C-alpha positions in Angstrom: -42.9 18.6 -151.5 -45.0 20.1 -148.7 -43.5 23.5 -149.3 -44.6 23.9 -153.0 -48.0 22.5 -152.2 -48.4 25.0 -149.4 -47.4 27.9 -151.7 -49.7 26.6 -154.4 -52.6 26.5 -152.0 -51.8 30.0 -150.7 -51.7 31.3 -154.3 -55.1 29.8 -155.1 -56.6 31.3 -151.9 -55.0 34.7 -152.7 -56.6 35.1 -156.1 -59.6 37.5 -156.3 -61.9 38.8 -158.9 -60.6 42.4 -158.7 -58.7 43.2 -161.9 -55.0 43.0 -161.3 -54.5 46.1 -163.4 -57.0 48.2 -161.4 -55.6 51.6 -160.4 -57.4 53.6 -157.8 -57.6 57.3 -158.5 -55.7 59.5 -156.0 -58.2 60.9 -153.5 -57.7 62.9 -150.4 -60.1 62.6 -147.4 -61.2 66.2 -147.9 -62.2 65.5 -151.5 -64.8 63.1 -150.3 -65.7 63.9 -146.7 -66.8 67.2 -145.1 -64.1 68.9 -143.0 -66.3 68.9 -139.9 -67.0 65.1 -140.3 -63.2 64.4 -140.7 -62.3 66.3 -137.6 -65.0 64.6 -135.5 -64.1 61.1 -136.8 -60.4 61.6 -136.5 -60.7 62.9 -132.9 -63.1 60.1 -131.9 -60.8 57.3 -133.3 -57.8 58.4 -131.3 -59.1 57.1 -128.0 -60.0 53.6 -129.1 -56.5 53.2 -130.6 -54.9 54.4 -127.3 -57.1 52.0 -125.3 -56.2 49.1 -127.6 -52.5 49.9 -127.1 -53.0 50.1 -123.4 -54.9 46.8 -123.3 -52.3 45.1 -125.4 -49.4 46.2 -123.2 -51.1 45.3 -120.0 -52.3 42.0 -121.2 -48.8 41.0 -122.5 -47.3 42.1 -119.1 -49.8 40.0 -117.2 -49.3 37.0 -119.4 -45.5 37.4 -119.1 -45.8 37.4 -115.3 -48.1 34.4 -115.3 -45.8 32.5 -117.8 -42.9 33.1 -115.4 -44.8 31.9 -112.4 -46.7 29.2 -114.3 -44.8 26.1 -112.9 -45.2 27.3 -109.3 -48.9 28.1 -109.9 -49.5 24.7 -111.4 -47.7 23.0 -108.5 -50.2 24.5 -106.0 -53.3 23.2 -107.8 -54.8 19.8 -106.9 -55.5 17.0 -109.3 -53.9 15.3 -112.3 -51.7 17.2 -114.7 -54.5 17.5 -117.3 -57.0 18.8 -114.8 -54.4 21.3 -113.4 -53.7 22.5 -116.9 -57.3 23.2 -117.7 -57.9 24.9 -114.4 -54.8 27.1 -114.9 -56.1 28.0 -118.4 -59.4 29.1 -117.0 -57.6 31.2 -114.3 -55.5 32.8 -117.0 -58.5 33.6 -119.2 -60.3 35.0 -116.1 -57.3 37.3 -115.4 -57.3 38.5 -119.0 -61.0 39.3 -118.8 -60.5 41.2 -115.5 -57.7 43.2 -117.1 -59.7 44.0 -120.2 -62.8 45.0 -118.3 -61.7 48.5 -117.2 -60.3 49.3 -120.6 -63.5 48.0 -122.2 -65.7 50.2 -119.9 -63.5 53.2 -120.7 -64.2 52.5 -124.4 -67.9 52.1 -123.8 -67.9 55.5 -121.9 -66.3 57.1 -124.9 -68.8 55.5 -127.4 -71.7 56.6 -125.2 -70.3 60.1 -124.9 -70.2 60.5 -128.7 -73.6 58.9 -129.2 -72.2 55.9 -131.0 -73.4 53.4 -128.4 -76.7 53.3 -126.5 -75.9 50.2 -124.6 -76.1 50.4 -120.7 -72.9 49.6 -118.9 -74.3 46.5 -117.1 -75.6 45.1 -120.4 -72.2 45.8 -122.0 -70.5 43.7 -119.3 -73.1 40.8 -119.3 -74.2 40.6 -122.9 -71.2 38.6 -124.3 -71.5 35.8 -121.7 -72.4 33.2 -124.3 -69.5 34.1 -126.5 -67.1 34.1 -123.6 -68.3 30.7 -122.5 -68.0 29.3 -126.0 -64.5 30.7 -126.3 -63.4 29.3 -123.0 -64.9 25.9 -123.8 -63.2 25.8 -127.2 -59.8 26.8 -125.5 -60.2 24.0 -123.0 -60.9 21.4 -125.7 -57.9 22.6 -127.7 -55.6 22.5 -124.6 -56.9 19.1 -123.6 -56.1 17.7 -127.1 -52.7 19.4 -127.1 -51.7 18.1 -123.7 -52.8 14.6 -124.5 -50.9 14.6 -127.8 -47.8 16.0 -126.2 -47.8 13.4 -123.5 -48.4 10.4 -125.8 -46.6 11.4 -129.0 -43.5 13.1 -127.6 -41.6 16.1 -129.1 -43.1 15.6 -132.6 -46.7 16.0 -131.4 -46.9 19.4 -133.1 -47.6 17.8 -136.5 -50.6 15.9 -135.4 -51.5 18.8 -133.2 -51.5 21.2 -136.1 -53.8 19.0 -138.1 -56.1 18.6 -135.1 -56.1 22.4 -134.6 -57.1 22.9 -138.3 -60.0 20.5 -137.9 -61.1 21.9 -134.6 -60.8 25.5 -135.6 -62.6 25.0 -138.9 -65.4 23.2 -137.1 -65.7 26.1 -134.6 -65.8 28.7 -137.4 -68.4 26.8 -139.3 -70.6 26.3 -136.3 -70.2 29.8 -134.8 -73.0 31.4 -136.9 -75.4 28.6 -135.7 -74.4 28.6 -132.0 -74.1 32.4 -131.5 -76.7 33.6 -133.9 -78.4 36.8 -132.8 -82.2 37.2 -132.5 -83.6 38.0 -135.8 -86.9 39.2 -137.3 -88.2 38.9 -140.8 -87.7 41.8 -143.2 -91.2 43.3 -143.6 -90.3 45.3 -146.6 -91.0 42.6 -149.2 -90.0 44.9 -152.1 -86.5 45.3 -150.6 -86.3 41.6 -149.8 -87.1 40.8 -153.4 -84.5 43.2 -154.6 -81.8 41.6 -152.4 -82.9 38.1 -153.6 -82.5 39.4 -157.2 -78.9 40.5 -156.3 -78.3 37.0 -154.9 -79.4 35.4 -158.1 -77.3 37.8 -160.2 -74.3 36.5 -158.2 -75.2 32.9 -158.7 -76.6 32.3 -155.2 -79.7 30.3 -154.8 -82.6 31.2 -152.5 -81.6 33.1 -149.4 -83.6 34.5 -146.5 -83.4 38.2 -145.6 -83.8 39.0 -141.9 -83.3 42.0 -139.6 -81.2 42.2 -136.4 -82.3 44.7 -133.8 -79.3 46.9 -133.0 -80.8 50.3 -132.6 -81.2 49.9 -128.8 -77.4 49.4 -128.6 -75.8 51.5 -131.2 -76.3 54.1 -134.0 -73.9 52.3 -136.2 -75.2 50.5 -139.3 -74.1 47.2 -140.7 -75.1 44.0 -142.5 -73.8 40.5 -142.5 -74.3 37.0 -143.8 -74.7 34.2 -141.3 -75.4 30.5 -141.5 -74.4 27.7 -143.9 -76.2 25.9 -146.6 -80.0 25.9 -145.9 -79.5 28.2 -142.8 -77.7 30.8 -144.8 -79.2 34.3 -144.6 -78.6 38.0 -145.1 -78.9 40.0 -141.9 -79.6 43.8 -142.1 -79.2 45.8 -138.9 -82.3 47.8 -138.3 -80.1 50.9 -138.1 -79.8 50.5 -141.9 -83.6 50.8 -142.2 -84.4 53.8 -140.0 -84.5 56.3 -142.9 -80.9 57.5 -142.8 -79.8 55.3 -145.7 -81.3 55.3 -149.2 -82.6 52.2 -150.9 -79.6 52.1 -153.3 -77.2 52.3 -150.3 -78.9 49.4 -148.6 -78.7 47.3 -151.8 -75.0 48.1 -152.1 -74.2 46.8 -148.6 -76.4 43.8 -149.1 -74.6 43.0 -152.4 -71.3 43.3 -150.6 -72.4 40.7 -148.0 -73.7 38.4 -150.7 -70.4 38.6 -152.4 -68.8 37.0 -149.4 -71.0 34.0 -150.1 -70.6 33.9 -153.9 -66.8 34.2 -153.7 -66.7 31.6 -150.8 -64.7 33.9 -148.5 -65.6 31.9 -145.4 -64.3 28.7 -146.9 -61.2 30.4 -148.2 -60.6 31.9 -144.7 -60.8 28.3 -143.4 -58.2 27.4 -146.0 -55.8 30.1 -144.7 -56.5 28.9 -141.1 -55.6 25.3 -142.1 -52.4 26.5 -143.8 -51.3 28.4 -140.7 -52.3 25.7 -138.1 -49.2 23.4 -138.4 -46.5 26.1 -138.4 -48.3 27.8 -135.5 -48.4 24.7 -133.4 -44.8 24.0 -134.2 -43.9 27.4 -132.7 -46.1 26.7 -129.7 -44.4 23.4 -129.1 -40.9 24.9 -129.5 -41.6 27.8 -127.0 -43.4 25.7 -124.4 -40.5 23.2 -124.6 -38.5 25.6 -122.4 -40.9 24.7 -119.5 -41.1 21.0 -120.2 -43.5 21.1 -123.1 -47.2 21.4 -123.3 -47.6 18.1 -121.5 -46.7 20.1 -118.3 -49.6 22.1 -116.8 -47.1 24.8 -115.7 -46.4 25.6 -119.4 -50.1 26.6 -120.0 -49.6 30.4 -119.3 -46.6 30.4 -121.6 -48.7 28.7 -124.2 -51.4 31.4 -123.9 -48.7 34.1 -124.1 -47.3 32.5 -127.3 -50.7 32.3 -128.9 -51.4 36.0 -128.2 -48.0 37.0 -129.5 -48.6 34.9 -132.7 -51.9 36.6 -133.2 -50.3 40.0 -132.7 -47.3 39.3 -135.0 -49.4 37.8 -137.8 -52.1 40.5 -137.6 -50.7 42.6 -140.4 -50.7 39.6 -142.8 -54.1 38.4 -141.6 -55.5 41.9 -142.1 -54.0 42.1 -145.6 -55.8 38.9 -146.6 -59.1 40.1 -145.0 -58.8 43.5 -146.7 -58.2 41.7 -150.0 -61.4 39.7 -149.6 -63.4 42.8 -148.5 -62.1 44.7 -151.6 -63.3 41.8 -153.7 -66.7 42.0 -152.0 -66.8 45.7 -152.8 -65.9 45.1 -156.5 -68.5 42.3 -156.9 -71.1 44.6 -155.3 -70.3 47.3 -157.8 -70.5 44.8 -160.7 -73.9 43.6 -159.4 -75.6 46.8 -158.5 -73.8 49.0 -161.1 -74.4 51.9 -158.8 -71.1 53.6 -157.8 -73.0 56.7 -156.6 -74.9 54.8 -154.0 -71.7 53.0 -152.9 -70.0 56.4 -152.4 -73.0 57.7 -150.5 -73.1 54.6 -148.3 -69.4 54.9 -147.4 -69.8 58.6 -146.5 -72.8 57.8 -144.3 -71.0 54.9 -142.6 -68.3 57.3 -141.6 -70.8 59.8 -140.3 -73.0 57.5 -138.3 -70.2 55.4 -136.9 -67.5 58.1 -136.6 -65.1 55.9 -138.7 -61.8 57.5 -139.6 -61.8 57.3 -143.4 -58.0 57.3 -143.6 -56.4 55.8 -140.4 -52.7 56.0 -139.5 -50.4 53.4 -141.1 -49.8 51.4 -137.8 -53.5 51.3 -137.0 -54.3 50.3 -140.5 -51.8 47.5 -140.5 -52.7 46.1 -137.0 -56.4 46.8 -136.7 -58.1 47.3 -140.1 -59.8 44.2 -141.5 -61.4 46.3 -144.2 -59.9 48.7 -146.7 -60.1 52.3 -145.5 -63.3 54.2 -146.4 -61.2 56.4 -148.6 -59.8 53.4 -150.5 -63.3 52.0 -150.9 -64.6 55.3 -152.3 -61.6 55.3 -154.7 -62.6 51.8 -155.9 -66.2 53.0 -156.6 -64.7 55.9 -158.5 -62.4 53.6 -160.5 -65.3 51.4 -161.4 -67.3 54.4 -162.6 -64.4 55.7 -164.7 -63.9 52.2 -166.2 -67.6 52.2 -167.1 -67.4 55.5 -168.8 -64.4 54.6 -171.0 
């Protein structure tokens, strides 16, 4: 009975508002983007991809070594098994951070060289401290619960552990916008704020605040986002959207896209997918760590971290397919709301130019790294919407 219910839930979560019969017109990058822009964006994107591959290989090698030495490392630590497990987890996370740091600094050098980032190196290293602490704290809580369940419930602990992970992960995702919210300023352009509020009403969303995030001192990229839940929900425009490079119609299109994530309940649906994946993921974790005595043993902690990283890597193509499907729906709802495919096309071209985004990435990179449809696919959707309107 559980299998059919799981499939039914997945089918309901998979459904979107994009017409199933929608056919995107065949477009080539050179049909949409200038040749010089394509060359620059393609050349720029190669280095981050290589750095990602390098970081992935080195991280897996490090975790493999730590997993092999895990029982010996745990034996050298003082304290009870639970304490040793948490300490060993923190040591593993610190080692991963140290390995990632040189690769991250190389990426920051590349971004600064091309003018994409303006953030100083020291600030780049220190600025995510709150997010790092929150991640480490959440990992320690998850490990503590897992070790306690493994010790008290025996080999079948994974079922209760999966349910606990679903609750813990959902709570963390829901609280993240409140705990890690950036510093915001009110949008002073009241006309623009009123237009965005009108878009929200058109999508069936109630009153929503519109605020500005200062990003121009760190990057030239432009973005928008929705943060918060319920009464704290708000649209956030990066100030790089408002510096004169983007037209009013383009700003409204990206705001409508973010509002669509609210009106189509993408956050809650993402939590639904997380809950569906939690139990089978913990089952795999329990099976793998069982080779070193199970998660109840502190020496199995590095192996558990390696398993989680491999699970994330292996499931990334599927996770990104789901993410891209929701992003495509947000694009479609934005087109339906603004009815301005010209501004959508202009927005996507300008996002490529300002952020040096490759509009048509290689297949492997698209599968593993792309949470959004390619810019070329998004332009094609705007064109398909326009053609449908003209028929």
